[in-house]
VMD Tcl script that draws the C-alpha trace (Angstrom):
set ca {
  {46.80 59.80 72.19}
  {43.53 59.14 69.93}
  {40.62 60.02 71.91}
  {39.82 57.30 74.57}
  {40.03 60.11 77.12}
  {36.49 61.41 77.57}
  {33.59 62.51 79.71}
  {30.43 60.19 80.36}
  {28.11 63.51 79.08}
  {25.07 61.71 80.69}
  {26.85 62.20 83.86}
  {27.58 65.74 83.86}
  {25.75 68.44 85.16}
  {24.32 70.90 82.26}
  {27.08 74.12 84.00}
  {29.71 71.04 83.59}
  {28.97 70.12 80.34}
  {29.01 73.77 78.94}
  {32.34 74.16 80.66}
  {34.44 71.28 79.11}
  {32.64 72.15 75.81}
  {34.07 75.91 76.52}
  {37.65 74.52 77.05}
  {36.95 72.07 73.94}
  {36.20 74.95 71.65}
  {38.91 76.86 73.25}
  {41.56 74.38 72.06}
  {40.24 74.37 68.56}
  {40.65 78.22 68.34}
  {43.73 77.59 69.83}
  {45.25 75.22 67.20}
  {44.12 77.07 64.30}
  {45.34 80.54 65.85}
  {48.71 79.08 66.59}
  {49.15 75.81 63.59}
  {46.78 77.30 60.92}
  {43.72 76.53 59.95}
  {44.13 72.64 58.80}
  {45.92 71.80 62.95}
  {41.93 72.49 63.69}
  {40.87 68.93 62.25}
  {43.52 67.15 64.50}
  {41.41 68.31 67.92}
  {41.09 65.51 69.80}
  {39.41 64.81 73.47}
  {42.35 63.16 75.16}
  {43.74 67.00 74.55}
  {41.38 68.35 75.90}
  {41.50 66.27 78.99}
  {45.00 67.45 79.12}
  {44.28 71.18 78.84}
  {41.64 70.70 81.75}
  {43.79 69.23 84.26}
  {46.49 71.78 83.82}
  {43.55 74.02 84.23}
  {42.62 72.36 87.85}
  {46.12 72.79 88.80}
  {46.20 76.46 88.62}
  {45.35 79.59 90.86}
  {42.54 81.18 89.14}
  {39.69 79.46 86.88}
  {39.55 79.76 82.85}
  {38.83 83.22 81.71}
  {35.42 82.15 79.53}
  {33.80 84.47 76.82}
  {31.55 84.33 74.13}
  {32.86 84.00 70.31}
  {31.84 82.82 67.23}
  {32.16 78.84 66.11}
  {33.95 77.98 62.62}
  {30.78 75.66 61.95}
  {28.26 77.79 63.09}
  {29.19 81.31 62.90}
  {25.98 82.31 63.75}
  {25.72 81.78 67.26}
  {28.15 82.78 70.09}
  {29.74 80.18 72.51}
  {31.40 80.00 75.65}
  {34.91 79.88 74.95}
  {38.01 79.34 77.07}
  {40.26 82.12 76.26}
  {44.07 82.49 76.00}
  {46.09 80.50 78.27}
  {49.17 78.11 78.77}
  {46.93 74.89 78.99}
  {45.52 75.73 76.03}
  {49.14 76.48 73.94}
  {50.54 73.80 75.80}
  {48.21 71.27 74.76}
  {47.96 72.22 71.27}
  {51.86 71.95 70.85}
  {51.95 68.80 71.96}
  {48.85 67.79 69.86}
  {51.43 69.22 66.56}
  {54.43 66.98 68.27}
  {52.25 63.80 68.43}
  {50.65 64.17 64.96}
  {54.06 64.80 63.39}
  {54.53 61.59 64.43}
  {51.40 60.47 63.66}
  {52.08 61.26 59.60}
  {55.42 59.44 59.79}
  {53.79 56.24 61.17}
  {50.91 56.17 58.64}
  {53.41 57.08 56.17}
  {55.12 53.10 56.67}
  {52.24 51.67 57.72}
  {48.93 52.21 55.22}
  {48.39 51.00 51.60}
  {49.43 53.55 48.68}
  {46.74 55.39 48.20}
  {46.46 56.76 51.67}
  {49.65 57.15 52.44}
  {49.47 59.86 49.37}
  {47.51 61.32 51.25}
  {49.33 61.24 54.53}
  {52.05 62.24 52.50}
  {50.48 65.79 51.52}
  {49.72 66.31 55.03}
  {53.61 66.12 55.97}
  {54.75 69.79 54.95}
  {52.14 71.16 57.33}
  {52.59 68.60 59.93}
  {56.50 69.17 59.74}
  {56.11 72.91 59.66}
  {53.97 72.50 62.78}
  {56.45 70.09 64.23}
  {59.12 72.70 64.34}
  {56.94 75.24 65.73}
  {55.90 73.40 68.72}
  {59.38 71.84 69.32}
  {61.14 75.54 69.32}
  {58.54 76.14 72.25}
  {58.25 73.06 73.77}
  {61.54 71.45 72.84}
  {61.26 68.92 76.73}
  {57.91 67.55 75.45}
  {59.29 67.05 71.60}
  {62.60 65.14 73.52}
  {60.51 62.78 75.25}
  {58.01 61.83 72.59}
  {61.40 61.26 69.81}
  {62.53 58.73 72.37}
  {59.54 57.27 73.20}
  {58.58 57.10 69.56}
  {62.00 55.73 68.75}
  {61.69 52.95 71.53}
  {58.21 52.12 70.57}
  {59.47 51.70 67.12}
  {62.31 49.36 68.16}
  {60.07 47.26 70.35}
  {57.91 46.98 67.20}
  {60.64 45.69 64.74}
  {61.73 43.45 67.27}
  {58.06 42.09 67.14}
  {57.85 42.23 70.82}
  {55.39 40.24 72.26}
  {55.27 41.51 75.58}
  {52.11 43.54 76.16}
  {53.47 45.70 78.86}
  {56.96 46.03 77.21}
  {54.89 47.27 74.11}
  {52.68 49.93 76.80}
  {55.91 51.34 78.18}
  {56.75 54.05 75.74}
  {53.10 55.26 75.59}
  {53.08 55.04 79.54}
  {56.43 56.86 79.70}
  {55.66 59.51 77.28}
  {52.08 60.57 79.37}
  {54.36 60.21 82.48}
  {56.73 62.77 81.16}
  {53.82 65.63 79.96}
  {52.05 65.01 82.48}
  {54.68 65.99 84.90}
  {55.60 69.09 83.41}
  {52.01 70.50 84.19}
  {53.22 71.45 87.59}
  {56.70 72.71 89.08}
  {55.30 71.57 92.50}
  {57.49 68.45 93.98}
  {54.53 66.47 95.43}
  {51.92 67.38 92.03}
  {54.77 66.80 89.81}
  {55.32 63.44 90.94}
  {51.34 62.39 91.17}
  {51.13 63.80 87.42}
  {54.04 61.70 86.51}
  {52.45 58.93 87.86}
  {49.10 59.61 86.74}
  {50.37 60.11 82.96}
  {51.86 56.76 83.14}
  {48.85 54.85 84.21}
  {46.67 57.03 81.25}
  {49.54 56.55 78.97}
  {49.14 52.43 79.73}
  {45.26 53.01 79.40}
  {45.48 54.09 76.12}
  {48.00 51.97 74.86}
  {46.10 48.98 75.65}
  {42.44 50.71 74.76}
  {43.91 51.46 71.07}
  {45.65 47.62 70.42}
  {42.86 46.46 71.43}
  {40.20 48.98 69.28}
  {42.53 47.33 66.27}
  {42.41 44.19 66.85}
  {40.39 42.91 63.73}
  {42.04 45.39 61.99}
  {45.60 44.07 62.70}
  {44.44 40.89 62.28}
  {43.54 41.65 59.03}
  {46.44 43.54 57.48}
  {48.94 41.47 59.32}
  {50.25 45.23 61.78}
  {52.31 44.57 64.95}
  {49.43 44.27 67.71}
  {51.43 42.71 71.07}
  {47.81 40.89 71.81}
  {48.32 38.62 68.72}
  {52.15 38.38 69.11}
  {51.79 36.94 72.77}
  {49.20 34.54 71.68}
  {50.83 33.61 68.50}
  {47.74 34.13 66.45}
  {48.20 34.97 62.61}
  {44.85 34.10 61.27}
  {42.70 34.43 64.34}
  {39.02 33.15 64.48}
  {36.25 35.80 66.33}
  {36.30 33.70 69.10}
  {40.05 34.25 69.34}
  {39.70 37.44 69.13}
  {36.83 37.98 71.83}
  {38.97 35.56 74.46}
  {42.05 38.16 74.12}
  {39.59 41.04 74.67}
  {38.22 39.02 77.83}
  {41.66 38.18 78.89}
  {42.62 42.03 78.43}
  {39.35 43.87 80.41}
  {40.60 42.93 83.90}
  {44.01 44.52 82.88}
  {42.49 47.13 81.47}
  {39.93 47.57 84.75}
  {43.27 47.21 87.05}
  {44.67 49.90 85.05}
  {41.72 52.11 85.58}
  {41.53 51.37 89.33}
  {45.56 52.51 89.95}
  {44.75 55.33 87.87}
  {41.80 56.54 90.17}
  {43.79 56.01 93.19}
  {46.82 58.06 91.71}
  {43.95 60.74 90.53}
  {42.91 61.09 94.24}
  {46.24 62.22 95.67}
  {46.35 65.64 93.69}
  {45.33 68.79 95.39}
  {42.63 70.43 92.53}
  {41.93 73.81 92.85}
  {39.25 73.47 89.90}
  {36.75 71.56 87.65}
  {36.97 68.63 90.09}
  {33.57 66.89 89.32}
  {34.62 67.45 85.00}
  {37.89 65.21 85.75}
  {35.89 63.25 88.71}
  {33.63 62.19 85.39}
  {36.14 61.55 83.21}
  {38.61 59.27 85.48}
  {35.69 57.33 87.58}
  {32.91 57.07 84.34}
  {34.58 58.27 81.56}
  {37.40 55.88 81.20}
  {35.33 52.68 82.29}
  {32.69 53.94 79.59}
  {35.23 54.01 76.93}
  {36.58 50.50 77.84}
  {32.83 48.71 77.40}
  {31.67 50.52 73.75}
  {35.23 48.99 72.80}
  {34.29 45.31 73.62}
  {30.77 46.29 71.84}
  {30.70 44.63 68.74}
  {32.28 46.47 65.39}
  {29.16 46.56 63.51}
  {27.59 48.78 67.01}
  {30.77 50.36 68.25}
  {31.05 53.58 66.02}
  {27.47 54.38 65.91}
}
mol new
graphics top color blue
foreach p $ca { graphics top sphere $p radius 0.5 }
foreach p [lrange $ca 0 end-1] q [lrange $ca 1 end] { graphics top cylinder $p $q radius 0.2 }
display resetview
């Protein structure tokens, strides 16, 4: 997951934003406590969403307390306490980070590969610890990463087929958030659509870079473009935008089927506003995209 599942901050109430930050900070502390200080560098909004989604299904609200942040130790801030939601999200983060390191070791330039090689001992140790605790999640990720690698090796030019492994991975992971059979089915469908959304966002976000470096990108292969012009890249984005919004629409309908007990306004914001805002950000000109 790559930071595409984020709230629309201006539309959150102050209390809602503070609660969201408490979960985010709690996840940061959980990563450091369970996997070491370096694990904090993998902190992502997407894993905060995963933790918040599990918390929203629980019988009791999260336990919040005032704690100090490593970046500002003089000030205490609200922070989510130890719970299964943070432990599970941290474990999934470490499992995915390990495969991210493996991917970068094969795709990046020589200099960057050396930096990622330095990360490997930490990534491997964290992965083994997380995989021992969450073997089912590790197996899901392994199978879907293997399927993704095979598709890329075959130079698959179908965007739908290329997005399928990510969709199946998040379907399986989200399905683990509840033991209730009905909720589980809805969560699996929600995760499937979310995985598809994340994959499409990532592929479109990297479109220029992949074209310049000759990397695999199903949108480029589908259009049979080797050295695309800026106009051709913009045409790809325009065509893909409709597919992304259709995916978000289906995701919103699925989300409404969940029986949430807590934090619904925050999740409403992310699903109904945040996802679309992320798409619009991706479609901004690259010189303003990451300001």
